[in-house]
KOLRO-746719 format. One line per field, with one value per residue (C-alpha): x, y, z; residue number from 1; residue in three letters. Coordinates in Angstrom, 2 decimals. Example, Ala and Ser with C-alpha at 12.3 -4.5 7.8 and 13.67 -1.06 7.14 Angstrom:
2
X = 12.30 13.67
Y = -4.50 -1.06
Z = 7.80 7.14
i = 1 2
aa = ALA SER
END
This chain:
463
X = -8.50 -9.05 -11.67 -13.12 -16.75 -16.13 -14.74 -17.80 -20.21 -18.33 -21.28 -21.08 -17.69 -18.62 -18.88 -15.75 -14.02 -13.93 -10.21 -10.80 -13.40 -11.10 -8.30 -10.68 -11.76 -8.13 -7.42 -10.50 -9.39 -5.99 -7.45 -8.54 -5.25 -3.19 -5.16 -5.09 -1.30 -0.91 -3.24 -1.35 1.96 0.48 -1.09 2.36 2.98 -0.47 -2.06 -4.36 -6.26 -5.86 -6.11 -9.94 -10.10 -7.79 -9.86 -12.99 -11.30 -14.00 -16.74 -14.63 -13.55 -17.15 -18.30 -15.53 -16.10 -19.83 -19.10 -16.44 -18.43 -21.58 -19.64 -18.12 -21.44 -23.18 -20.37 -18.67 -21.37 -19.10 -17.26 -13.84 -11.82 -14.12 -13.51 -9.77 -10.14 -12.49 -15.64 -19.09 -22.35 -25.51 -29.10 -30.31 -33.21 -36.32 -36.66 -36.75 -33.38 -32.27 -29.93 -30.02 -26.60 -27.59 -29.06 -25.76 -24.03 -26.43 -27.76 -25.15 -26.24 -29.84 -28.79 -26.53 -29.39 -31.64 -29.23 -27.93 -28.21 -30.97 -30.90 -32.48 -30.04 -27.12 -28.17 -28.65 -25.15 -23.80 -25.31 -23.42 -20.18 -19.93 -22.49 -21.91 -18.06 -18.38 -20.82 -18.55 -15.51 -17.40 -18.74 -15.29 -13.81 -16.53 -16.03 -12.28 -12.91 -15.87 -15.94 -12.66 -10.78 -13.75 -12.57 -8.90 -9.00 -11.51 -14.94 -13.99 -13.69 -16.97 -19.54 -21.79 -22.65 -24.51 -27.19 -28.23 -28.08 -31.40 -32.44 -30.11 -30.43 -31.38 -27.75 -26.59 -29.31 -28.37 -24.68 -25.51 -27.56 -24.91 -22.20 -24.53 -25.06 -21.32 -20.57 -23.40 -24.75 -22.15 -19.68 -22.42 -23.44 -19.80 -19.37 -22.57 -21.32 -18.07 -19.75 -22.28 -19.43 -17.66 -20.85 -21.60 -17.97 -17.88 -21.24 -20.08 -16.81 -18.66 -21.30 -24.04 -25.14 -24.70 -24.02 -20.58 -21.89 -25.10 -25.52 -25.47 -28.17 -30.27 -30.18 -30.44 -27.10 -24.28 -20.76 -19.85 -16.90 -16.96 -17.92 -17.47 -20.71 -19.65 -16.33 -18.09 -20.62 -17.89 -15.81 -18.86 -19.76 -16.24 -15.83 -15.51 -18.77 -18.82 -19.55 -21.60 -21.01 -20.73 -23.88 -24.29 -22.15 -20.25 -16.65 -15.09 -12.73 -12.38 -13.05 -16.65 -19.20 -20.57 -17.15 -16.13 -19.30 -18.96 -15.23 -12.99 -15.05 -15.52 -11.86 -10.70 -12.85 -11.83 -8.13 -8.48 -8.39 -4.75 -3.66 -4.95 -3.54 -0.24 -0.18 -0.85 2.08 4.31 3.35 4.00 7.39 8.27 7.13 9.44 12.28 12.26 11.84 14.72 18.30 19.58 17.81 19.13 22.68 22.42 20.95 23.68 26.46 24.97 24.68 27.81 30.02 27.49 28.08 25.65 26.55 24.06 21.88 22.87 19.72 19.22 16.60 19.11 19.73 22.97 24.54 24.34 25.70 29.33 31.71 34.55 36.80 36.66 37.35 39.20 42.03 41.45 42.68 40.38 37.42 38.14 38.33 35.39 35.17 32.46 31.04 30.61 28.94 26.42 25.73 25.61 22.10 21.15 17.36 15.37 14.13 10.57 10.20 7.27 8.35 12.13 12.22 13.99 11.68 11.89 12.51 13.60 16.55 16.20 16.65 19.40 16.89 14.13 11.77 11.72 9.43 11.50 9.27 8.88 11.98 10.05 8.94 6.40 2.76 0.20 2.71 1.68 3.52 3.64 3.76 7.57 7.85 8.93 7.02 5.88 3.44 0.01 -0.63 2.75 2.58 -1.10 -0.36 2.78 0.88 -1.73 1.08 0.10 2.80 4.58 7.96 6.92 5.39 8.54 10.79 8.72 8.68 12.49 13.40 16.22 14.21 11.17 10.63 10.65 8.57 11.20 11.49 14.85 15.51 16.03 18.93 18.16 21.14 19.25 20.43 18.02 16.82 15.16 11.75 9.64 10.90 7.66 8.37 11.90 11.11 8.33 7.11 6.64 2.85 1.41 4.81 6.63 8.55 11.87 12.05 9.98 8.08 4.57 1.84 -0.85 -3.50 -2.78 -3.72 -5.78 -2.52 -1.39 -1.67 -1.70 1.03 -0.32 2.41
Y = 35.09 31.35 31.83 35.13 33.92 32.75 36.15 37.86 35.44 33.81 31.64 29.65 27.95 25.18 27.37 26.80 29.68 30.14 29.36 25.92 25.20 26.38 24.14 21.19 21.95 22.13 18.72 17.28 18.71 16.99 13.50 12.86 13.88 12.01 8.80 9.19 9.52 6.41 4.50 5.70 4.51 1.13 0.78 0.60 -2.60 -4.19 -2.65 -5.57 -5.07 -1.38 0.27 0.01 1.53 4.38 5.10 5.38 7.01 9.61 7.01 4.61 7.40 8.58 5.04 4.50 7.90 7.20 4.22 6.03 9.23 7.31 5.44 8.65 10.52 7.72 7.07 10.46 12.85 14.45 13.72 12.08 15.30 17.13 14.46 14.88 18.55 17.76 18.97 17.50 18.23 19.04 19.84 23.39 23.29 25.12 27.13 30.84 32.27 28.92 28.29 26.89 27.99 28.12 24.62 23.45 24.27 22.49 19.62 18.84 15.20 16.16 18.86 16.42 13.99 16.81 18.03 14.59 13.72 11.32 8.82 11.31 14.03 11.65 11.01 14.73 15.40 12.57 14.26 17.46 15.70 13.12 13.77 17.49 17.29 14.37 16.33 19.40 17.38 15.80 19.17 20.77 17.87 18.09 21.84 21.41 18.80 20.25 23.98 25.45 25.06 25.36 28.68 27.81 25.72 27.81 27.21 23.97 22.19 23.51 22.05 21.01 24.68 24.76 22.46 18.84 16.79 15.53 12.23 12.49 9.77 10.39 9.97 12.57 14.98 14.60 15.11 18.20 19.81 18.83 20.63 23.62 23.77 23.62 26.43 28.83 28.20 26.38 29.34 31.42 28.55 28.02 31.74 31.77 28.69 30.35 33.70 32.09 30.38 33.73 35.43 32.73 32.61 36.37 36.31 33.43 35.20 38.25 36.11 37.06 33.45 30.09 28.35 28.37 27.11 27.64 23.88 23.44 26.10 24.14 20.95 22.73 21.52 23.43 22.52 22.52 21.57 18.28 18.75 16.64 14.80 14.05 12.54 10.32 9.14 8.47 6.49 4.41 3.87 2.82 0.16 -3.34 -5.21 -8.34 -11.28 -14.04 -17.74 -19.02 -20.18 -23.77 -24.37 -21.11 -21.28 -18.91 -17.36 -13.60 -13.79 -14.97 -12.50 -11.65 -10.90 -8.86 -6.74 -6.09 -5.72 -5.62 -3.30 -0.48 -0.61 -0.58 2.45 4.28 3.72 5.78 9.00 8.17 6.46 8.98 12.15 10.31 9.41 13.05 14.15 11.52 12.65 16.29 15.33 13.43 16.40 18.70 16.16 15.79 19.55 20.52 21.17 18.72 15.82 16.92 17.02 13.53 12.16 13.86 12.44 8.95 8.92 10.84 7.70 5.54 5.30 3.31 2.43 3.44 0.61 -0.98 -2.00 -3.17 -0.46 2.38 4.51 3.84 7.10 6.01 2.44 1.87 0.26 -1.58 -1.41 2.38 2.90 6.15 6.59 7.63 11.17 11.58 10.36 12.91 15.74 15.48 18.19 20.84 19.48 16.04 17.55 19.36 16.35 13.59 13.01 10.34 9.94 8.52 4.97 3.77 1.15 -0.52 -0.60 -0.28 2.32 5.70 8.66 11.81 14.82 18.43 20.16 22.91 26.30 28.62 31.43 30.67 33.03 30.71 27.73 24.50 23.10 25.97 27.92 31.21 33.50 31.70 32.54 31.59 30.06 26.57 24.28 20.52 18.28 18.13 21.91 22.99 25.84 25.81 27.57 26.18 25.32 23.59 21.40 20.58 19.38 17.58 15.57 14.73 13.69 16.06 18.74 19.44 18.84 15.33 14.63 15.79 13.68 10.51 10.94 10.81 14.50 16.00 19.04 21.06 24.35 27.52 30.59 32.02 28.73 27.60 24.15 24.04 21.70 19.25 16.90 14.10 12.59 12.60 9.11 7.68 6.35 6.58 6.12 4.38 1.22 2.36 5.52 6.92 10.35 11.55 11.38 11.56 12.55 15.66 17.23 17.63 14.78 12.21 11.30 9.93 12.46 10.44 13.12 13.83 17.36 17.71 17.73 20.98 24.14 27.71 29.93 33.24 35.89
Z = 24.25 24.69 27.42 26.20 26.42 30.00 30.97 29.57 31.23 34.08 35.08 31.80 32.04 29.63 26.54 24.38 22.68 18.94 18.88 20.39 17.72 14.93 16.23 16.25 12.67 11.51 13.04 11.34 7.98 8.31 8.63 4.98 3.29 5.91 5.46 1.69 1.78 3.94 1.63 -1.48 -0.01 0.92 -2.53 -4.15 -2.21 -2.46 -5.58 -6.24 -2.99 -2.19 -5.62 -5.76 -2.28 -3.29 -6.42 -4.24 -1.27 -0.59 -0.36 1.71 4.08 4.50 5.32 7.89 9.50 9.66 11.91 13.94 14.45 15.38 18.07 19.48 19.43 21.29 23.79 24.30 23.12 20.52 17.30 17.14 16.96 19.40 22.02 21.44 22.50 25.41 23.66 23.17 21.34 23.24 22.34 22.81 25.22 24.15 27.35 28.02 27.08 25.67 28.62 32.14 33.45 37.15 37.04 35.55 38.85 41.18 39.08 36.43 36.06 35.37 32.93 31.09 30.64 29.43 26.74 25.75 22.06 21.16 18.31 15.91 16.96 16.38 12.77 12.15 13.46 11.31 8.27 9.19 10.20 7.39 4.68 4.21 3.93 1.49 -0.68 -0.54 -1.65 -4.57 -5.75 -5.52 -7.47 -10.10 -10.42 -10.96 -13.66 -15.57 -14.92 -13.65 -16.97 -19.32 -20.83 -21.32 -24.49 -26.38 -27.78 -29.51 -26.17 -24.72 -27.07 -24.20 -23.74 -27.03 -25.68 -25.62 -28.75 -30.11 -28.55 -25.54 -22.93 -19.30 -18.23 -20.75 -19.61 -15.96 -16.78 -18.85 -16.05 -13.51 -15.51 -16.00 -12.23 -11.56 -14.04 -13.23 -9.73 -7.65 -7.40 -5.77 -3.49 -2.48 -1.72 0.36 2.26 3.36 3.99 6.35 8.23 8.69 9.90 12.49 13.65 14.21 15.98 18.17 18.98 20.35 22.07 19.62 19.09 20.75 17.43 15.80 12.46 10.46 10.14 13.92 14.05 11.57 13.66 17.04 18.41 20.07 21.15 24.85 27.03 28.89 32.53 35.62 35.03 31.45 32.54 35.09 32.50 29.92 32.42 33.25 29.58 28.55 31.23 29.76 29.76 31.82 29.60 31.11 30.65 27.13 25.43 24.33 21.28 21.75 22.91 25.40 22.84 22.63 18.88 19.26 17.83 21.28 22.77 19.70 19.88 23.62 24.18 21.10 18.87 21.46 22.48 18.86 18.01 21.19 20.47 17.28 19.31 20.09 16.86 14.32 15.94 16.41 12.72 11.78 13.95 12.34 8.83 9.69 11.11 7.92 5.83 7.82 7.66 3.89 3.37 5.66 4.56 7.16 5.45 2.04 3.33 4.80 1.57 -0.49 1.69 1.58 -2.22 -3.27 -3.35 -5.22 -8.96 -11.04 -14.65 -17.32 -18.65 -21.97 -23.81 -27.41 -27.95 -27.52 -30.64 -32.50 -31.32 -27.65 -28.00 -27.03 -29.52 -27.70 -30.81 -30.73 -27.06 -26.45 -24.03 -20.44 -21.08 -24.08 -22.05 -19.39 -21.95 -24.35 -26.95 -26.87 -30.14 -28.60 -25.57 -27.74 -29.96 -27.31 -25.95 -23.44 -23.70 -20.79 -21.16 -20.76 -18.03 -19.79 -23.46 -22.90 -25.70 -25.56 -24.99 -27.10 -24.85 -25.28 -23.57 -20.99 -22.67 -21.48 -20.99 -18.49 -20.32 -23.35 -23.73 -23.85 -26.62 -29.08 -27.84 -28.04 -25.19 -23.00 -23.69 -21.00 -18.62 -17.49 -15.06 -15.30 -12.17 -12.55 -12.03 -15.53 -17.19 -20.82 -23.10 -22.40 -26.04 -26.41 -23.31 -23.90 -27.44 -26.24 -23.63 -26.26 -28.64 -31.43 -31.25 -34.54 -32.93 -31.92 -35.31 -37.14 -34.93 -35.24 -39.02 -39.03 -39.22 -37.16 -36.14 -37.00 -38.76 -36.67 -37.37 -39.77 -41.63 -40.21 -38.84 -35.08 -34.36 -31.55 -31.55 -33.29 -36.53 -39.42 -40.30 -43.34 -42.52 -39.42 -35.86 -34.85 -32.87 -32.00 -30.04 -27.88 -28.93 -25.34 -25.46 -21.95 -20.52 -19.43 -22.32 -20.46 -17.95 -19.85 -16.69 -16.97 -16.14 -14.39 -14.74 -18.40 -19.41 -16.22 -14.22 -15.89 -13.77 -14.95 -13.47 -12.20 -12.16
i = 1 2 3 4 5 6 7 8 9 10 11 12 13 14 15 16 17 18 19 20 21 22 23 24 25 26 27 28 29 30 31 32 33 34 35 36 37 38 39 40 41 42 43 44 45 46 47 48 49 50 51 52 53 54 55 56 57 58 59 60 61 62 63 64 65 66 67 68 69 70 71 72 73 74 75 76 77 78 79 80 81 82 83 84 85 86 87 88 89 90 91 92 93 94 95 96 97 98 99 100 101 102 103 104 105 106 107 108 109 110 111 112 113 114 115 116 117 118 119 120 121 122 123 124 125 126 127 128 129 130 131 132 133 134 135 136 137 138 139 140 141 142 143 144 145 146 147 148 149 150 151 152 153 154 155 156 157 158 159 160 161 162 163 164 165 166 167 168 169 170 171 172 173 174 175 176 177 178 179 180 181 182 183 184 185 186 187 188 189 190 191 192 193 194 195 196 197 198 199 200 201 202 203 204 205 206 207 208 209 210 211 212 213 214 215 216 217 218 219 220 221 222 223 224 225 226 227 228 229 230 231 232 233 234 235 236 237 238 239 240 241 242 243 244 245 246 247 248 249 250 251 252 253 254 255 256 257 258 259 260 261 262 263 264 265 266 267 268 269 270 271 272 273 274 275 276 277 278 279 280 281 282 283 284 285 286 287 288 289 290 291 292 293 294 295 296 297 298 299 300 301 302 303 304 305 306 307 308 309 310 311 312 313 314 315 316 317 318 319 320 321 322 323 324 325 326 327 328 329 330 331 332 333 334 335 336 337 338 339 340 341 342 343 344 345 346 347 348 349 350 351 352 353 354 355 356 357 358 359 360 361 362 363 364 365 366 367 368 369 370 371 372 373 374 375 376 377 378 379 380 381 382 383 384 385 386 387 388 389 390 391 392 393 394 395 396 397 398 399 400 401 402 403 404 405 406 407 408 409 410 411 412 413 414 415 416 417 418 419 420 421 422 423 424 425 426 427 428 429 430 431 432 433 434 435 436 437 438 439 440 441 442 443 444 445 446 447 448 449 450 451 452 453 454 455 456 457 458 459 460 461 462 463
aa = MET GLU PHE LEU PRO SER LEU GLN HIS GLY ILE ASP ASP LEU LYS PRO SER LEU PHE GLU LEU LEU SER GLU GLN GLN LEU ALA SER LEU LEU PRO PRO SER LEU ARG TYR LEU LEU ALA VAL SER THR HIS ARG TYR PRO ARG TYR LEU LEU PRO VAL LEU ASN SER PHE ASP GLU ALA TYR ALA LEU VAL MET LEU LEU VAL GLU ARG HIS PHE LEU ARG THR TYR GLY GLY SER PHE THR GLU ASN PHE TYR GLY LEU LYS ARG ALA LYS VAL LEU ARG VAL LYS GLY GLY GLU ILE PRO ARG ALA GLN LEU GLY ALA SER ASP SER VAL ARG GLU ALA VAL ARG LEU GLY GLU GLY ASP ILE TRP GLN ASN LEU ALA VAL LEU VAL GLY LEU PRO TRP LEU LYS ARG LYS LEU ASP GLU GLY TYR ASP ILE HIS ALA ALA HIS SER ASN ILE LEU GLY ALA GLY TYR ASN ARG GLU ARG ASP GLY LEU ARG PRO GLY ALA THR ILE LYS GLU ARG LEU LEU PHE TYR TYR LYS TRP PHE LEU ARG ASN ILE TYR PRO SER VAL ASN ALA ALA TYR TYR PHE SER LEU ILE VAL PHE ASN MET ALA TYR LEU PHE ASP GLY THR LYS TYR SER SER PRO PHE LEU TRP LEU ILE GLY THR ARG ILE ARG ARG LEU GLY GLU ALA ASP HIS LYS ALA ILE ALA LEU ALA THR GLN PRO THR LYS VAL GLY PRO ALA ARG PRO GLY GLU GLY GLY SER MET PHE THR PRO ARG ASN ILE ALA ARG ASN ILE LYS PRO ARG LEU LEU SER SER LEU LYS ILE LEU LEU PRO THR SER ILE PHE ALA LEU LYS PHE LEU GLU TRP TRP TYR ALA SER ASP PHE ALA ARG GLN LEU SER ARG LYS ALA ALA GLU ASN ILE GLU LEU PRO PRO PRO VAL LEU PRO SER LEU PRO PRO SER THR LYS ARG ASP PRO SER LYS GLU ALA SER ALA ASP GLU LYS GLN ARG PRO SER SER LEU GLU LYS SER LYS ARG ILE ASP PRO PRO MET SER SER SER THR LEU LEU PRO ILE PHE THR VAL PRO ILE PRO ALA ASP SER HIS LEU CYS PRO ILE CYS THR THR PRO ILE VAL THR ALA THR ALA SER PRO THR GLY PHE VAL TYR CYS TYR LYS CYS ILE HIS GLN TRP VAL GLU GLY SER HIS GLU ARG GLN VAL ALA PHE MET GLU GLY ALA ALA GLY PHE LYS SER GLU ASN GLY GLU ASP LYS GLU GLU GLY TRP GLU LYS GLU GLU GLY SER ARG GLU GLY ARG TRP GLU SER GLY LYS GLY ARG ASP ALA ILE THR GLY ARG LYS MET LEU GLY GLY THR GLU ALA LEU ARG ARG VAL VAL VAL
END
């Protein structure tokens, strides 16, 4: 199946199959998340310099790929990932039939020069390679933020649908029409985008068109395999340029602007076709390693003999502090009573405020919400993996749930639907707990971990 077009038309050996093109597209789609992951890991070590880059990753990635793709289109005739698969981009000649396959056999050098991309063709291909994916990512991100969850919270959270307020500024008007476009028009545009890709892929598979994408059809460019003439031209173009004698006042160092432009910059950009695929392979290997049982067993064996004492901080509640005068015997420590087990609670500590964080226990029945302890309604998962009622976890992250409010006011529990107090293991205190506890606002209700995305990080569970 790989060379199906060649079997149907044996005279055109340079036409790649659809499966080669799909493999190239999959490799190209792996580059942004791989680079984002590497940048996120490096940002933990150098946040001062890399955090602004990570926050504007799409723009920074588009700018870097604009330089890289322009170099590969001018030097190799194809994009970065296409050159990795031995492909190139060529103009479609406006001749009868649109092809010159017989001339390709006898005059490959002349044909290569005829279909070679010009400067205008390079910029059109850059718009398809860099500009279109960037625009698609920004629209998808905007749709997830402004439109995907617009019907979840009810009409009170969708006031922008009612219309613009009187005297709205230009920025507010543009934002309003942008959200309207995302809600009403963009889903149809997105569906038409993927439908057109499927139509062109199927037509290309059965040799109904020479274009594998509607955007290549718009700019009059098709993808071909590299031929003998292409390899000769690439080898000649990638040879190091001989640098003449140094100019007056210019040293012979390799770091001079002229030497960098002629030697170092082309070699650095060309080396990316080896470095980036290697980094993708390394990331995939690490993903398999940490997801495998073998890695878990090694980690468990390495950490089973390590015992770390719990931290003793002045901000701990009185029930968790240890009194040396009331130390129990070793046998009593080894056999705590069931009442002590149910009453003893070790809350997580905040690394910033050093205060204990109010959390809820995991219910015995997985069908119950850990916060309201009733059957889950509109199941919603937090980034930690626990499932709650959507209303409960949304209010908890915002810090307005009645259970949080009751606890911070000094109560031991909160009233259930039948009016009974739900025992939580906390002692009732006189006065507010403000300044001595964190209510769990912006955190997961069970683990107490910070949720970086806030309520936007919540995901509905479809059963």
